[in-house]
C-alpha positions as CSV (number, residue, x, y, z in Angstrom):
1,X,-9.5,38.4,19.9
2,X,-11.9,35.5,19.3
3,X,-14.4,37.9,17.8
4,X,-11.8,39.1,15.3
5,X,-11.1,35.5,14.3
6,X,-14.8,34.7,13.9
7,X,-15.3,37.8,11.8
8,X,-12.3,36.9,9.6
9,X,-13.6,33.4,9.1
10,X,-17.0,34.7,8.2
11,X,-15.4,37.2,5.7
12,X,-13.4,34.4,4.1
13,X,-16.6,32.2,3.8
14,X,-18.5,35.0,2.2
15,X,-15.7,35.8,-0.2
16,X,-15.5,32.2,-1.2
17,X,-19.2,32.0,-1.8
18,X,-19.1,35.2,-3.8
19,X,-16.3,33.8,-6.0
20,X,-18.1,30.6,-6.6
21,X,-21.3,32.5,-7.5
22,X,-19.3,34.8,-9.8
23,X,-17.8,31.8,-11.6
24,X,-21.3,30.3,-12.1
25,X,-22.6,33.7,-13.2
26,X,-20.1,33.8,-16.1
27,X,-21.5,30.5,-17.3
28,X,-25.1,31.4,-17.0
29,X,-25.4,35.2,-17.4
30,X,-28.0,36.1,-19.9
31,X,-29.7,32.7,-20.2
32,X,-32.9,34.1,-18.6
33,X,-32.7,37.7,-19.8
34,X,-35.4,39.4,-21.7
35,X,-33.3,40.5,-24.7
36,X,-34.9,43.9,-25.0
37,X,-34.0,44.9,-21.4
38,X,-30.9,47.1,-20.9
39,X,-28.2,46.0,-18.5
40,X,-26.4,48.3,-16.0
41,X,-23.3,47.5,-13.9
42,X,-24.6,49.5,-10.9
43,X,-28.0,50.4,-9.4
44,X,-28.7,52.5,-6.3
45,X,-32.4,52.6,-5.3
46,X,-34.4,54.2,-2.7
47,X,-37.4,52.1,-3.7
48,X,-37.4,50.5,-7.2
49,X,-38.0,52.3,-9.6
50,X,-36.9,55.5,-7.8
51,X,-33.1,55.3,-8.1
52,X,-30.2,55.3,-10.5
53,X,-30.6,54.3,-13.2
54,X,-34.2,55.5,-13.3
55,X,-37.0,53.0,-14.0
56,X,-37.7,49.4,-13.2
57,X,-36.9,47.9,-16.6
58,X,-33.1,47.4,-16.0
59,X,-31.3,44.1,-15.5
60,X,-28.2,44.4,-13.3
61,X,-24.8,42.7,-13.7
62,X,-22.7,44.1,-10.9
63,X,-23.8,45.8,-7.7
64,X,-27.3,46.9,-6.6
65,X,-28.0,48.6,-3.3
66,X,-31.1,50.2,-1.8
67,X,-34.0,49.9,0.6
68,X,-36.2,47.9,-1.8
69,X,-34.6,46.3,-4.9
70,X,-36.7,44.6,-7.6
71,X,-35.0,43.4,-10.8
72,X,-35.8,40.6,-13.3
73,X,-32.3,39.2,-14.0
74,X,-29.5,39.9,-11.6
75,X,-25.8,38.8,-11.5
76,X,-23.5,40.1,-8.7
77,X,-23.9,41.5,-5.2
78,X,-27.3,42.8,-4.1
79,X,-27.7,44.6,-0.8
80,X,-30.8,46.1,0.7
81,X,-33.6,45.7,3.3
82,X,-35.9,43.9,0.8
83,X,-34.4,42.2,-2.3
84,X,-36.7,40.7,-5.0
85,X,-35.5,39.0,-8.2
86,X,-36.8,36.6,-10.8
87,X,-33.4,35.1,-11.7
88,X,-30.4,35.6,-9.4
89,X,-26.8,34.6,-9.6
90,X,-24.4,35.9,-6.9
91,X,-24.8,37.0,-3.3
92,X,-28.0,38.6,-1.9
93,X,-27.7,40.3,1.5
94,X,-30.8,41.9,3.2
95,X,-33.5,41.6,5.8
96,X,-35.8,39.8,3.3
97,X,-34.4,38.1,0.1
98,X,-36.8,36.5,-2.4
99,X,-36.0,35.0,-5.8
100,X,-37.5,32.4,-8.1
101,X,-34.4,30.8,-9.5
102,X,-30.9,31.2,-8.0
103,X,-27.3,30.2,-8.2
104,X,-25.6,31.6,-5.1
105,X,-26.1,32.6,-1.5
106,X,-28.8,34.6,0.4
107,X,-27.9,36.1,3.8
108,X,-30.7,37.6,5.8
109,X,-33.5,37.1,8.3
110,X,-35.9,35.7,5.7
111,X,-34.5,33.9,2.6
112,X,-36.8,32.5,-0.1
113,X,-35.9,30.6,-3.3
114,X,-39.2,29.5,-4.7
115,X,-37.8,27.0,-7.3
116,X,-35.7,25.1,-4.7
117,X,-36.1,21.9,-2.8
118,X,-36.0,24.0,0.4
119,X,-37.7,27.2,-0.5
120,X,-37.3,29.0,2.9
121,X,-34.4,29.3,5.2
122,X,-33.7,31.8,7.9
123,X,-30.3,33.5,8.2
124,X,-28.6,31.8,5.2
125,X,-29.9,30.0,2.1
126,X,-28.0,28.8,-1.0
127,X,-28.7,27.0,-4.3
128,X,-26.1,26.0,-6.9
C-alpha cells in the first residue's frame, strides 16, 4: 500500500513539473529555433537520424522517443536511453540527458545542463 502511495505522489510531482514546463514552453517556444528547420509533433527514433520523421534536421514540439535522440530545439516530453538537445523546454526522461539550455526537468542516471549554475546532477535536475 505504501508503494502505491509513493508511486502516486511521484506521478503527481512529475505531472506538476510537466505542466509547469509546458506553460513555460508556450512562452518561449521558437525563440531559439533555426527558422529554416521544420517542426514535427512526434518523433520516434532508433538512433537519430534513423527514425520517423527521417533525418536529423527536425525540431520537435510534442513527443520524442527512441534509443538515441538528438535534436536542436525541443519542447515537450523526450524519452530514451540517451537524449541530447541544444535548447530544451519540458521533461527529459532517460539514462543520460544532456542539453545546453533548459526550462524544465531531467530525470535519469546522468543529467547535464551545461548553461546552468549546477551543470550536473544524478537522478533529477531542473532549471527554470
